[in-house]
C-alpha positions as CSV (number, residue, x, y, z in Angstrom):
1,M,5.8,50.0,-41.9
2,R,5.2,51.4,-45.3
3,I,6.6,49.8,-48.5
4,A,7.5,52.2,-51.2
5,M,6.2,51.4,-54.7
6,I,9.0,51.1,-57.2
7,S,8.3,52.6,-60.6
8,P,8.6,50.1,-63.4
9,T,12.0,50.1,-65.0
10,S,11.1,48.2,-68.1
11,P,10.3,50.4,-71.1
12,K,7.5,48.0,-71.9
13,K,5.9,48.6,-68.6
14,R,6.6,52.4,-68.5
15,S,4.9,53.0,-71.8
16,L,1.6,51.2,-71.0
17,M,-1.4,53.3,-70.1
18,P,-2.6,53.0,-66.4
19,S,-4.5,49.9,-65.6
20,S,-8.2,50.5,-65.5
21,K,-11.6,49.4,-66.8
22,L,-11.0,51.2,-70.0
23,R,-7.7,49.4,-70.7
24,R,-9.4,46.0,-70.0
25,S,-12.2,46.9,-72.4
26,L,-9.7,48.1,-75.1
27,R,-7.7,44.9,-74.7
28,A,-10.9,42.9,-75.3
29,H,-11.8,44.9,-78.4
30,G,-8.3,44.7,-79.7
31,H,-8.1,40.9,-79.4
32,A,-10.2,40.4,-82.6
33,L,-8.5,43.1,-84.6
34,S,-6.0,42.4,-87.3
35,A,-2.9,44.5,-87.7
36,L,-3.7,47.5,-89.9
37,V,-0.2,48.9,-89.9
38,H,3.1,47.0,-90.3
39,V,6.5,48.4,-89.4
40,G,8.9,46.7,-91.8
41,K,12.4,47.1,-93.2
42,G,12.2,50.9,-93.1
43,G,11.6,51.0,-89.4
44,L,9.5,53.7,-87.8
45,S,9.8,56.2,-90.6
46,P,7.9,59.5,-90.9
47,A,5.6,57.8,-93.5
48,V,4.7,55.0,-91.1
49,I,4.1,57.5,-88.3
50,K,1.8,59.5,-90.6
51,Q,-0.1,56.3,-91.5
52,I,-0.5,55.3,-87.9
53,E,-1.8,58.8,-87.0
54,Q,-4.3,58.6,-89.8
55,T,-5.4,55.1,-88.8
56,L,-5.8,56.2,-85.2
57,A,-7.9,59.2,-86.3
58,D,-10.2,56.8,-88.2
59,H,-10.4,53.9,-85.8
60,E,-9.2,55.0,-82.3
61,L,-7.9,51.5,-81.6
62,V,-5.2,50.1,-83.9
63,K,-3.0,47.1,-83.8
64,V,0.5,47.6,-85.2
65,K,2.7,44.7,-86.2
66,V,6.5,45.0,-85.9
67,D,8.0,42.7,-88.4
68,T,11.2,40.7,-87.6
69,D,13.2,42.4,-90.3
70,S,12.5,45.8,-88.8
71,P,15.7,47.6,-87.7
72,D,13.8,49.0,-84.6
73,D,13.1,46.8,-81.6
74,R,9.4,46.4,-80.8
75,L,9.8,48.2,-77.4
76,A,11.6,51.0,-79.1
77,V,8.8,51.3,-81.6
78,A,6.3,51.3,-78.7
79,E,8.2,54.0,-76.9
80,G,8.4,56.1,-80.1
81,L,4.7,55.9,-80.6
82,A,3.8,56.6,-77.0
83,A,5.7,59.9,-77.3
84,R,3.2,61.1,-79.8
85,P,0.5,63.4,-78.2
86,G,-2.6,61.6,-77.1
87,V,-1.4,58.1,-78.1
88,N,-1.5,55.4,-75.4
89,I,0.0,51.9,-75.6
90,V,-2.7,49.5,-74.4
91,Q,-0.9,46.3,-74.8
92,I,2.3,44.7,-76.2
93,V,2.0,41.0,-77.0
94,G,4.8,39.4,-79.1
95,H,5.4,41.7,-82.1
96,A,1.9,43.3,-81.9
97,I,1.3,46.7,-80.3
98,L,-2.2,47.8,-79.5
99,L,-2.5,51.6,-79.7
100,Y,-5.4,53.9,-78.5
101,K,-6.0,57.6,-79.2
102,R,-9.3,59.0,-78.1
103,H,-11.4,60.7,-80.9
104,P,-12.0,64.4,-79.9
105,Q,-15.6,64.6,-81.1
106,K,-17.0,61.0,-81.2
107,P,-15.2,58.6,-78.8
108,R,-16.3,55.0,-79.3
109,F,-14.8,53.4,-76.2
110,E,-15.2,56.0,-73.4
111,G,-17.8,58.5,-72.5
112,G,-20.5,57.2,-74.8
113,A,-23.5,55.0,-74.6
114,P,-22.8,51.4,-73.5
115,E,-22.6,48.9,-76.3
116,V,-25.6,46.8,-77.0
117,R,-24.9,43.1,-76.3
118,D,-26.6,40.1,-77.6
119,T,-29.5,39.3,-75.3
120,K,-30.0,35.7,-76.3
121,R,-29.6,33.3,-73.4
122,P,-28.7,29.7,-73.6
123,A,-31.6,27.3,-73.0
124,K,-32.1,26.3,-69.4
125,P,-32.1,22.6,-68.7
126,S,-35.8,22.8,-67.6
127,E,-36.9,24.3,-71.0
128,K,-37.7,21.9,-73.7
129,R,-35.6,22.2,-76.8
130,P,-37.2,21.9,-80.2
131,A,-37.2,18.4,-81.6
132,K,-34.9,17.7,-84.5
133,P,-36.7,17.4,-87.8
134,S,-37.1,13.8,-88.8
135,G,-37.1,12.6,-92.3
136,K,-34.6,12.4,-95.1
137,R,-31.0,12.8,-94.3
138,T,-29.1,15.5,-96.2
139,G,-25.4,16.1,-96.8
140,K,-22.5,13.8,-97.6
141,R,-23.6,10.8,-95.6
142,A,-27.0,10.7,-97.1
143,A,-25.5,10.5,-100.6
144,R,-23.5,7.5,-99.6
145,R,-26.4,5.5,-98.2
């Protein structure tokens, strides 16, 4: 017996890029980003779209914040942005939309060399940790004593 997969009916789910390692990586990178573009009272105007396109060309991964006073719903904004050529919606959390558009010459997140990670390891329990320096105390408590 075969079960047919139902396509997502929610516009939020339809506009998201397919699940993959790339999407997971983009979500991780986007977590620390602050919103570079805000959609406010004017809604998704041509000026805001132009600003988003420029920011995507510069950064590839952009967080867009849809303010509560915006006349457009956050899902409508996401759908409007996903309709742009090459723009993918990575994630929608609250009023924040994470957008990705691959750079044509120098992609940062796909097809390049892997990122260099910090190679420092935490000290193993068997390794001795350096002793704390003894002597005068410093800081606020030392001033009180």
